[in-house]
C-alpha positions as CSV (number, residue, x, y, z in Angstrom):
1,X,0.0,0.0,0.0
2,X,3.0,2.3,0.6
3,X,3.9,2.1,-3.2
4,X,0.3,2.7,-4.1
5,X,0.1,5.9,-2.1
6,X,3.5,7.1,-3.5
7,X,2.4,6.5,-7.1
8,X,-0.9,8.3,-6.5
9,X,0.9,11.3,-5.0
10,X,3.4,11.4,-7.9
11,X,0.6,11.4,-10.5
12,X,-1.5,13.9,-8.5
13,X,1.4,16.3,-8.3
14,X,2.3,15.9,-12.0
15,X,-1.3,16.5,-13.1
16,X,-1.7,19.4,-10.7
17,X,1.4,21.2,-12.0
18,X,0.7,20.2,-15.6
19,X,4.0,18.3,-15.9
20,X,2.3,15.0,-16.6
21,X,3.1,13.8,-20.1
22,X,0.0,13.0,-22.0
23,X,-0.3,10.3,-24.6
24,X,-3.3,9.8,-26.9
25,X,-3.8,6.5,-28.7
26,X,-6.0,7.1,-31.8
27,X,-5.8,10.5,-33.6
28,X,-9.3,10.6,-35.2
29,X,-12.3,12.8,-34.5
30,X,-12.0,12.1,-30.8
31,X,-8.3,11.8,-30.1
32,X,-7.0,14.7,-32.1
33,X,-9.3,17.4,-30.6
34,X,-8.5,16.0,-27.1
35,X,-4.8,16.0,-27.7
36,X,-5.0,19.6,-29.0
37,X,-7.0,20.8,-26.0
38,X,-4.5,19.4,-23.5
39,X,-1.6,20.9,-25.5
40,X,-3.4,24.2,-25.6
41,X,-3.5,24.0,-21.8
42,X,0.3,23.7,-21.6
43,X,0.6,19.9,-21.2
44,X,3.2,18.2,-23.4
45,X,1.2,15.8,-25.6
46,X,2.2,12.9,-27.9
47,X,-0.3,11.3,-30.2
48,X,0.0,7.6,-31.2
49,X,-1.5,6.2,-34.3
50,X,-0.9,3.2,-36.7
51,X,-1.6,5.4,-39.7
52,X,1.7,7.1,-40.8
53,X,-0.2,9.6,-42.9
54,X,-2.0,11.0,-39.9
55,X,1.2,11.2,-38.0
56,X,2.9,12.9,-40.9
57,X,0.1,15.4,-41.2
58,X,0.2,16.3,-37.5
59,X,4.0,16.6,-37.3
60,X,3.8,19.1,-40.2
61,X,1.1,21.1,-38.4
62,X,-1.7,20.1,-40.8
63,X,-5.1,19.2,-39.5
64,X,-7.4,16.7,-41.3
65,X,-10.3,17.4,-38.9
66,X,-12.7,20.4,-39.3
67,X,-12.9,20.9,-35.5
68,X,-9.1,21.4,-35.3
69,X,-8.0,24.5,-37.2
70,X,-4.6,24.0,-39.0
71,X,-3.3,27.3,-37.6
72,X,-4.0,26.2,-34.0
73,X,-2.3,22.8,-34.6
74,X,0.7,24.4,-36.3
75,X,1.1,26.9,-33.5
76,X,1.1,24.1,-30.9
77,X,3.6,22.2,-33.0
78,X,6.0,25.1,-33.3
79,X,5.7,25.6,-29.5
80,X,6.6,21.8,-29.1
81,X,3.4,21.2,-27.1
82,X,2.2,18.4,-29.4
83,X,3.7,15.8,-31.7
84,X,2.7,12.4,-33.1
85,X,4.4,9.0,-33.7
86,X,3.8,5.5,-34.8
87,X,6.3,4.2,-32.3
88,X,4.3,2.8,-29.4
89,X,7.4,2.1,-27.4
90,X,7.3,5.8,-26.4
91,X,4.2,5.0,-24.3
92,X,6.7,4.2,-21.6
93,X,7.5,7.9,-21.4
94,X,3.9,8.9,-20.8
95,X,2.2,9.5,-17.4
96,X,-1.3,9.6,-18.8
97,X,-2.6,7.6,-21.7
98,X,-6.0,8.1,-23.4
99,X,-7.5,5.4,-25.5
100,X,-9.5,7.0,-28.3
101,X,-9.7,4.2,-30.9
102,X,-12.6,3.2,-33.2
103,X,-15.2,0.8,-31.9
104,X,-17.3,-0.3,-34.9
105,X,-19.6,-3.3,-35.0
106,X,-19.4,-6.4,-37.2
107,X,-21.7,-7.4,-40.0
108,X,-23.8,-9.3,-37.5
109,X,-24.0,-6.1,-35.3
110,X,-21.7,-7.5,-32.6
111,X,-19.2,-5.1,-31.0
112,X,-15.7,-5.0,-32.4
113,X,-13.4,-3.9,-29.6
114,X,-10.2,-5.2,-31.2
115,X,-8.8,-1.7,-31.4
116,X,-9.2,-1.3,-27.6
117,X,-7.6,-4.7,-27.1
118,X,-4.6,-3.7,-29.3
119,X,-4.2,-0.5,-27.4
120,X,-4.2,-2.4,-24.1
121,X,-1.6,-4.8,-25.5
122,X,0.7,-1.9,-26.3
123,X,0.2,-0.5,-22.8
124,X,1.1,-3.8,-21.3
125,X,4.2,-4.1,-23.5
126,X,5.4,-0.6,-22.6
127,X,4.1,-0.1,-19.0
128,X,6.2,2.2,-16.8
129,X,4.4,1.3,-13.6
130,X,2.6,4.7,-13.1
131,X,0.2,5.1,-16.0
132,X,-3.2,6.8,-15.6
133,X,-5.2,5.1,-18.4
134,X,-8.5,6.7,-19.5
135,X,-10.7,4.9,-22.0
136,X,-12.8,7.3,-24.1
137,X,-13.9,5.0,-26.9
138,X,-17.6,4.3,-26.9
139,X,-18.3,0.7,-25.8
140,X,-20.6,-1.6,-23.9
141,X,-20.9,-1.5,-20.1
142,X,-18.1,-3.6,-18.6
143,X,-15.4,-3.1,-21.2
144,X,-13.1,-1.1,-18.9
145,X,-13.2,-3.7,-16.1
146,X,-13.8,-6.9,-18.0
147,X,-11.4,-6.3,-20.9
148,X,-8.9,-3.5,-20.2
149,X,-8.4,-4.0,-16.5
150,X,-8.5,-7.8,-16.8
151,X,-5.9,-7.9,-19.5
152,X,-3.6,-5.5,-17.6
153,X,-3.9,-7.6,-14.4
154,X,-3.5,-10.9,-16.3
155,X,-0.1,-9.5,-17.4
156,X,1.0,-9.1,-13.8
157,X,0.2,-5.4,-13.4
158,X,-1.8,-4.2,-10.4
159,X,-4.4,-1.4,-10.2
160,X,-3.2,1.5,-7.9
161,X,0.3,0.0,-7.9
162,X,1.2,-0.1,-11.6
163,X,-1.7,1.6,-13.2
164,X,-4.9,3.7,-12.6
165,X,-7.8,3.1,-14.9
166,X,-11.0,5.1,-15.6
167,X,-13.6,5.5,-18.3
168,X,-14.9,8.9,-19.6
169,X,-17.3,8.9,-22.6
170,X,-16.3,11.2,-25.4
171,X,-19.1,13.7,-26.3
172,X,-17.7,15.1,-29.5
173,X,-20.3,16.5,-31.9
174,X,-18.4,17.2,-35.1
175,X,-19.1,20.7,-36.5
176,X,-21.0,21.9,-33.4
177,X,-20.1,25.6,-33.1
178,X,-21.6,26.0,-29.6
179,X,-20.4,22.9,-27.6
180,X,-17.0,21.4,-27.6
181,X,-14.5,19.8,-25.2
182,X,-14.1,23.0,-23.2
183,X,-17.7,23.5,-22.3
184,X,-19.2,20.0,-22.4
185,X,-19.3,18.2,-19.0
186,X,-17.2,15.1,-18.6
187,X,-18.6,12.1,-16.9
188,X,-15.8,10.1,-15.1
189,X,-15.9,6.7,-13.5
190,X,-12.8,4.9,-12.3
191,X,-12.2,1.3,-11.1
192,X,-11.3,2.7,-7.7
193,X,-11.9,6.0,-5.9
194,X,-8.3,7.1,-6.5
195,X,-8.6,6.3,-10.2
196,X,-11.8,8.4,-10.4
197,X,-10.2,11.3,-8.5
198,X,-7.0,11.4,-10.6
199,X,-9.0,11.3,-13.9
200,X,-11.4,14.0,-12.6
201,X,-8.4,16.2,-11.6
202,X,-6.9,15.8,-15.1
203,X,-10.1,16.8,-16.9
204,X,-10.5,19.8,-14.5
205,X,-7.2,21.2,-15.9
206,X,-8.8,21.7,-19.3
207,X,-12.5,22.2,-18.6
208,X,-12.8,23.4,-15.0
209,X,-14.1,21.7,-11.8
210,X,-17.7,22.5,-12.5
211,X,-17.7,20.6,-15.7
212,X,-16.5,17.2,-14.3
213,X,-19.2,14.8,-13.0
214,X,-17.9,11.8,-11.0
215,X,-19.9,8.5,-11.1
216,X,-19.4,5.3,-9.0
217,X,-18.0,3.0,-11.6
218,X,-16.8,2.7,-15.2
219,X,-20.0,0.8,-16.0
220,X,-22.1,3.8,-15.1
221,X,-20.0,6.1,-17.3
222,X,-20.1,3.6,-20.2
223,X,-23.9,3.2,-20.0
224,X,-24.3,7.0,-19.8
225,X,-22.9,7.4,-23.3
226,X,-25.1,4.6,-24.7
227,X,-28.2,6.1,-23.0
228,X,-27.4,9.6,-24.6
229,X,-27.2,8.2,-28.1
230,X,-29.9,5.6,-27.8
231,X,-32.2,8.4,-26.6
232,X,-31.5,10.2,-29.9
233,X,-31.8,7.1,-31.9
234,X,-35.3,6.3,-30.5
235,X,-36.6,9.8,-31.0
236,X,-35.2,10.1,-34.5
237,X,-36.9,6.7,-35.3
238,X,-40.2,8.1,-33.9
239,X,-40.1,11.1,-36.2
240,X,-38.9,9.0,-39.2
241,X,-41.9,6.7,-38.8
242,X,-44.1,9.7,-38.4
243,X,-42.7,11.3,-41.6
244,X,-43.6,8.1,-43.5
245,X,-47.1,8.3,-42.1
246,X,-47.5,12.0,-42.9
247,X,-46.5,11.4,-46.5
248,X,-49.5,9.1,-46.9
249,X,-51.7,11.5,-45.1
250,X,-50.5,14.4,-47.2
251,X,-49.4,16.3,-44.0
252,X,-46.1,18.3,-43.8
253,X,-44.3,16.5,-41.0
254,X,-41.9,19.5,-40.7
255,X,-44.8,21.9,-40.0
256,X,-46.1,19.4,-37.4
257,X,-42.7,19.3,-35.6
258,X,-42.4,23.1,-35.7
259,X,-45.8,23.5,-34.2
260,X,-45.1,20.9,-31.4
261,X,-41.9,22.7,-30.6
262,X,-43.8,25.7,-29.5
263,X,-44.7,23.8,-26.3
264,X,-42.3,25.1,-23.6
265,X,-42.3,21.8,-21.6
266,X,-42.5,18.1,-22.1
267,X,-41.3,18.1,-25.7
268,X,-38.1,18.6,-27.6
269,X,-37.9,18.6,-31.4
270,X,-36.2,15.8,-33.4
271,X,-36.2,15.7,-37.2
272,X,-36.6,13.0,-39.8
273,X,-34.1,12.2,-42.6
274,X,-32.6,9.5,-44.8
275,X,-31.2,7.7,-41.8
276,X,-28.7,8.3,-39.0
277,X,-25.0,8.6,-39.4
278,X,-21.7,9.3,-37.6
279,X,-19.9,6.9,-35.3
280,X,-22.2,6.9,-32.3
281,X,-26.0,7.0,-33.0
282,X,-26.0,4.1,-35.6
283,X,-23.6,2.0,-33.4
284,X,-24.5,2.6,-29.7
285,X,-28.0,1.0,-29.7
286,X,-26.5,-2.3,-31.0
287,X,-23.7,-2.2,-28.4
288,X,-26.4,-1.9,-25.7
289,X,-28.7,-4.6,-27.2
290,X,-25.7,-7.0,-27.6
291,X,-24.7,-6.5,-23.9
292,X,-28.4,-6.9,-22.8
293,X,-28.5,-10.4,-24.3
294,X,-25.8,-11.5,-21.7
295,X,-28.5,-10.9,-19.1
296,X,-31.3,-12.6,-21.0
297,X,-32.9,-9.3,-21.7
298,X,-34.4,-8.4,-25.1
299,X,-34.2,-4.6,-25.8
300,X,-37.2,-4.7,-28.2
301,X,-37.8,-0.9,-28.2
302,X,-34.2,0.0,-28.8
303,X,-33.8,-2.6,-31.5
304,X,-37.0,-1.5,-33.2
305,X,-35.8,2.1,-33.3
306,X,-32.4,1.1,-34.8
307,X,-34.2,-1.0,-37.4
308,X,-36.5,1.9,-38.4
309,X,-33.5,4.3,-38.8
310,X,-31.5,1.7,-40.8
311,X,-34.4,1.2,-43.2
312,X,-34.7,4.9,-44.0
313,X,-32.2,4.8,-46.9
314,X,-34.5,2.2,-48.6
315,X,-37.5,4.4,-48.0
316,X,-35.7,7.2,-49.8
317,X,-35.1,4.9,-52.7
318,X,-38.7,3.8,-52.7
319,X,-39.8,7.5,-52.8
320,X,-37.4,8.1,-55.7
321,X,-38.9,5.1,-57.5
322,X,-42.4,6.5,-57.1
323,X,-41.4,9.9,-58.4
324,X,-39.5,8.6,-61.4
325,X,-42.5,6.4,-62.3
326,X,-44.6,9.5,-62.6
327,X,-42.4,10.6,-65.6
328,X,-42.2,7.0,-66.8
329,X,-38.6,6.5,-65.9
330,X,-37.0,3.6,-64.1
331,X,-34.1,4.1,-61.7
332,X,-32.0,2.0,-64.0
333,X,-30.3,4.4,-66.4
334,X,-31.8,7.5,-64.8
335,X,-29.4,10.5,-64.1
336,X,-29.7,11.0,-60.3
337,X,-27.9,13.9,-58.6
338,X,-27.3,13.5,-54.8
339,X,-26.9,16.7,-52.7
340,X,-24.7,15.9,-49.6
341,X,-22.5,12.9,-48.9
342,X,-21.5,13.6,-45.3
343,X,-23.7,12.4,-42.4
344,X,-24.5,15.9,-41.2
345,X,-24.5,19.5,-42.6
346,X,-21.5,21.7,-43.0
347,X,-18.8,19.0,-42.3
348,X,-17.0,16.4,-44.3
349,X,-17.5,13.5,-42.0
350,X,-18.8,10.5,-43.9
351,X,-18.7,7.8,-41.2
352,X,-21.8,5.6,-41.4
353,X,-23.3,8.3,-43.6
354,X,-26.9,7.5,-44.6
355,X,-26.3,9.4,-47.9
356,X,-23.7,6.9,-48.9
357,X,-26.0,4.0,-48.1
358,X,-28.7,5.6,-50.3
359,X,-26.1,6.0,-53.1
360,X,-25.0,2.3,-52.7
361,X,-28.6,1.2,-53.1
362,X,-29.0,3.4,-56.2
363,X,-25.8,2.0,-57.8
364,X,-27.2,-1.5,-57.2
365,X,-30.3,-0.5,-59.2
366,X,-28.2,0.9,-62.1
367,X,-28.7,4.6,-61.6
368,X,-26.3,7.0,-63.3
369,X,-25.1,8.7,-60.1
370,X,-23.5,12.0,-59.5
371,X,-23.2,14.0,-56.3
372,X,-22.4,17.5,-55.0
373,X,-20.8,18.1,-51.6
374,X,-18.5,21.1,-50.9
375,X,-16.9,19.2,-48.0
376,X,-16.4,15.8,-49.6
377,X,-14.4,16.1,-52.8
378,X,-14.2,12.4,-53.6
379,X,-16.1,9.2,-52.7
380,X,-15.0,5.6,-52.8
381,X,-17.7,3.0,-52.2
382,X,-18.1,-0.3,-50.4
383,X,-16.8,-3.7,-51.5
384,X,-19.9,-4.2,-53.7
385,X,-19.1,-1.1,-55.7
386,X,-15.4,-0.7,-55.1
387,X,-14.8,0.0,-58.8
388,X,-16.9,3.2,-58.5
389,X,-15.1,6.4,-57.6
390,X,-17.0,9.6,-57.8
391,X,-15.9,13.2,-57.5
392,X,-18.1,16.1,-56.3
393,X,-19.5,18.0,-59.3
394,X,-20.2,21.7,-59.6
395,X,-23.9,22.7,-59.8
396,X,-24.5,24.5,-63.1
397,X,-27.6,25.1,-65.2
398,X,-26.1,23.0,-68.0
399,X,-25.4,20.1,-65.7
400,X,-28.8,20.2,-64.1
401,X,-30.4,20.1,-67.6
402,X,-29.3,16.5,-68.0
403,X,-30.5,15.3,-64.6
404,X,-33.7,13.3,-64.2
405,X,-34.1,13.8,-60.4
406,X,-32.3,15.5,-57.5
407,X,-32.2,14.0,-54.0
408,X,-31.2,16.2,-51.0
409,X,-29.7,14.0,-48.3
410,X,-27.6,16.5,-46.4
411,X,-28.6,20.1,-45.8
412,X,-25.3,22.0,-46.4
413,X,-25.9,25.7,-46.0
414,X,-23.6,26.7,-48.8
415,X,-25.4,24.9,-51.6
416,X,-27.1,26.9,-54.4
417,X,-30.6,25.6,-53.7
418,X,-32.2,28.4,-55.7
419,X,-30.6,27.1,-58.9
420,X,-31.7,23.6,-58.0
421,X,-35.3,24.6,-57.5
422,X,-35.4,26.8,-60.5
423,X,-34.1,24.0,-62.7
424,X,-37.7,22.7,-62.6
425,X,-36.2,19.2,-62.1
426,X,-38.0,16.9,-59.6
427,X,-36.4,17.4,-56.2
428,X,-36.8,15.0,-53.3
429,X,-36.0,16.9,-50.1
430,X,-35.3,14.6,-47.1
431,X,-33.9,17.4,-44.9
432,X,-36.4,20.3,-45.3
433,X,-33.6,22.2,-47.0
434,X,-36.1,23.9,-49.4
435,X,-38.5,25.1,-46.7
436,X,-38.2,28.7,-48.1
437,X,-39.6,27.5,-51.5
438,X,-43.2,26.8,-50.7
439,X,-45.8,25.6,-53.2
440,X,-43.2,24.7,-55.8
441,X,-44.6,21.7,-57.7
442,X,-41.2,20.1,-58.4
443,X,-40.4,19.6,-54.7
444,X,-41.3,16.4,-52.9
445,X,-40.6,16.1,-49.2
446,X,-39.8,12.9,-47.3
């Protein structure tokens, strides 16, 4: 216990004085902003990634993520506050290590935590006996203790003697101009009280004491993240199903939602669309459902909402089929223009994008496909259509003249919607992007 107290005190002092060396494994949409925020707060940060291109970009001060301005990254590089490497042996020089790696699911919707396991193996291989390890990757309840802690301890390392371990869910919302790491509360749950306190102290150094919320265990913190995104998934599914009903009833679902949003209590607006995208909302309900089966519990409601959202790309294709039928055109051979490839407006993030799933379906049906997205210059498709590579086209009157139908899947604010509407081509609007163009006969809403 004497060693435990000593190691705790050493880490506490290093964090308090900002002399703790920070390592971040995984330099994607979660890891890079986190690394930059610690560097901005005068910690020395080293990022670790298996992708040499990412490492090269960072070490040249170039950002590949919209939420991290290149000028900020370059400044921190020049100040020697941040650097990146593919050499995981340097983990031994770190005091704190964040794990911010991808957690996708398999084709059968089972969790794939292989990246977490690989990061843990690297930590075991390069342990220095005083690491504070914080897992931020979204995962199912129990991962921190049943996978990371178990593997560390099976290697002979002991909690509070050789390592401290906590989970804190990332809450990154790409492209959000209002909320970011600095003003979004952090939920922290450690495997022991000292683990929780050390992790909480660390986060307080970049976001302040009032923005850190301690919970009793990693499981609580892990489930917090799944609840947040399952809540969104369920409510998006509700309005998606309502949108399909409203189409049959010839009622504008967007007007209904706007009217309901005038109620100052008991309601918050969610909006329909071609499906859900990004890393979290399409993934988290399946992580929760998978874990629930371990307890002989069937999450019917959660599964149903995920299924509704996953079926929305097909509903968009069905609507397109109906509209083309009216002009006696099949999808096969028709010239279809897609507006928006990213999963949300005004960013270039295409992870799990519903737009790309719609495009995949249209390619399977033989459509002559083109797309416009100012944030996504080039698209490569899935294994089924790996030979297809598309580049974003410029919207011109001449180009629109040869299009049979336009489908808006992402509501980017810098798209020339006026030219699209005035082309008189049939436009399927799944995002209410054309709300200012009322009573135009060529517009069809989802």
